[in-house]
Every structure is written in C-alpha cells, then in structure tokens.
C-alpha positions, 0 to 999 in steps of 0.5 A, a space after each residue: 942254012 945261013 943263020 944269024 944269032 944275035 946275042 952269043 950268051 948262054 942261050 944264043 951261044 949254045 944253040 948257035 954252036 950246036 947248029 954250026 956243028 951240024 954244018 950250018 953257016 952261023 954268024 954270031 953278033 956279040 960285043 965286049 970281052 965276049 966278042 974279043 974272046 970269040 975272035 981269038 979262039 972261037 966260042 967254046 961250049 962245055 956241055 954234057 952232050 959234047 964239047 963245041 967250038 966255033 970258028 973265030 971268024 964266025 962273029 961280027 960286032 953288029 947286025 949291019 955286018 950280016 950278009 943274006 940270011 935264012 934265019 935270025 935267032 934273037 937271044 939278047 936281053 929283053 931291053 935290047 929287043 926294040 933296037 934289034 928289031 929296028 936294025 933288022 929292018 935295014 940290014 941284009 938279013 931283012 926279010 929272013 924269018 926271025 925266031 926269038 928265044 928270049 924270056 917273057 911274053 912281050 918279046 914277039 909283040 915288039 918284034 911284030 911291031 917292027 917286022 911282019 907277022 909272017 916273018 916272026 915265028 913264035 918260040 920258047 926254049 928250055 935250057 940252063 946255060 950261061 957265059 962262064 967267062 968271055 968266050 966260054 958258055 957252060 951248058 948245065 944238064 942235058 935239057 936243050 929244048 926249043 918249041 916253035 910255031 907260026 903266028 900266021 898259017 903262011 909261015 907253016 913251011 918255014 917252021 918245018 924247015 927250022 924244025 928240021 935244022 934244029 933236029 938235024 943239029 941234035 936239038 930237041 925241037 917240036 912244033 906247036 899249033 898254039 905257040 902263044 899258049 906254049 910261051 905263056 906256059 913257060 912264062 908262068 913258071 919263069 915269073 914264079 922262079 925269078 920272083 921268088 929266088 930274087 926276092 928271097 935271095 936263095 935257090 928254089 930248094 929254100 923257097 919251096 921248103 918254107 911254108 910262106 915262101 912256097 905260098 909266095 911262089 904259088 901265088 905269083 904263078 897263080 896271078 900270072 895264070 889269071 893275067 894269061 886267061 884275061 888276055 885270052 890265052 887258054 891256060 887251065 885254072 889249075 896250071 899254077 898248082 901243076 907248076 908248083 908240083 913241077 918246082 918240087 922236081 927241080 934240083 934244090 940248087 936251081 936258081 934263076 937268071 934274074 937271081 944271078 944278075 941280082 947277085 952280080 949287080 947286073 941289070 934285071 929283066 924285072 920290067 918284063 917278068 913280074 913288072 910285065 905281069 903288073 903292066 898287063 894286069 893294070 890294062 886288064 883290071 886283074 889284081 896281082 898284089 904279089 907280083 906288084 910287091 916283087 916289082 916294088 922290092 926289086 925296083 932299086 936294082 932294075 938298072 944294076 946295083 944301086 950306087 953306094 950299096 
C-alpha cells in the first residue's frame, strides 16, 4: 500500500516504520529538527520487537507534497487536526481512507466535518513510544496494538484491507463493530492517567498508592464514563472500577504524555482530555467537578510553560 503518515512522532513514527519494513510505500510528513534528522539518516526506531530504519527519502515537509495515496494515518497532536483535515481536502491524497491514531474522542468529529464519513475510519492505538531525539523513536515494551472499525457499513472492505496491512507488518490489529465504544474505553483511562499524573506531577505508582490521589483517579474516570453514557455510548456503569483495577497492573513508573509535556514545558492536549470532558459535560448537563478542577489547575500551562516560570 501507499501510506502517508502525518506526524512522525512516537505513534506515527513507530507504526509507519513497521509498515515500511513490511514492504509498504510509506511517506512521512514531518517538520523541524525531526524532519532534518530523518532526511540525513532515515527514521530510526528502537524497539524490543526489533530495530527499524526507514529510507532518508521517505519524508516530506507538507501534505501538499504527497502523491496518490491508499491510506492516510494521522498522528499529529490534537490541535493540528483541523489544519490536517483541511489540507487533505486539496492534496493528491484526497479521497484516500483516513485513520487517526490520535488521542481523545473529538478527533474523528473534526475529520468527518471536513472529509466524508465513508473516508474516515475510526481507530485507537495502544503503545508507549516517543521521540528520544530528532530522527529517533523509542518504543517501550512489546505493546503495539491498533483497533479500527468503520463509521459507515460501506467502509467495511477498506477496514479489512487496512487490517491486513497492519497484520502483515507484525502489528497487533483487530477490527471492532463498535469503534466509538472502543475509542471511549481508551479515553476513560487516558483522561484518568493524564489528569492525575499531570496534576500530582508523579507517575501512576505514586498516584494509586495514596488514598486521596487514588480517589481522584477513580472519580475522574467515573465522570468520563458518565459523559460517555450521556452521549449514547454503551459503557457499563462499573467501567471506571474496571479501569482502576487495570491501573493497578501498570508499571509503577508509567506516566502520561501530558505529564511529560508538562515537565518539558511543551503545549498540552488538556483541552481535548479533561478540558474536553468538561466541554461535553456542559452540553449534556452532566456534573464533572473533578475534571473541571484538573482543567483549572493546568490551564496556565496549556500553551506551554508560562513566561517567567
């Protein structure tokens, strides 16, 4: 397949490199020092599942440089989604199936607002990977899973083809008949982990070991479940308890990308995580005091480290 990967960070870089190693024609869209490093030496991925290196000519600077494409993977930060969707409308990749591997539950609504419902596939990924240095992605642990499914029945054949490409590349991929629910299931956990590790400024082991921060973790997730249910998503009432038990199985040192961005002084995806829960809750008249407090505490850091701090 001819695959365009928009965003060559931890997620896009890892899955794109794995797909390229399987013989697919993969083109990354990257920028800055990461782009320059890939052009010099290719994208290097350090992984317990095997080292990968892409070709130096496998990267371009913008979506406008893409040629005809069979699949577009979107893996940029959430604030870039609207711009990506708009650029895709006028590029040579227009009309190709689009699969977002981004965080959150807002991403596909943005894409479907610019593209067609048949074109946009629902998806969610599970992986710990990050840019270690320009041109280098580090994959932590063996987990590298993608779940995807159609929003419209007419996209079923496309889903099968994409699943086959992922599986042929050695990626753990499965289809879902209720992809919206699958996306929300990850979102509940992601909001809880991001909210607590960022506000407490500690990894999950510290959060879950303290009675009060553990209660915060649970209540943030329970509020997110309530918003999902009010949105018509079929999540069980005990799902927050299930995710809390799952958090007990995580490595104590595990943290979240939002915590890492906060520590580095980078921009945060807060408006689409706890902030996104608050926005949805306000429309649905669902009380979410814990997520609202998290959004308020972290508000000064949304655009990066405040001046003078």
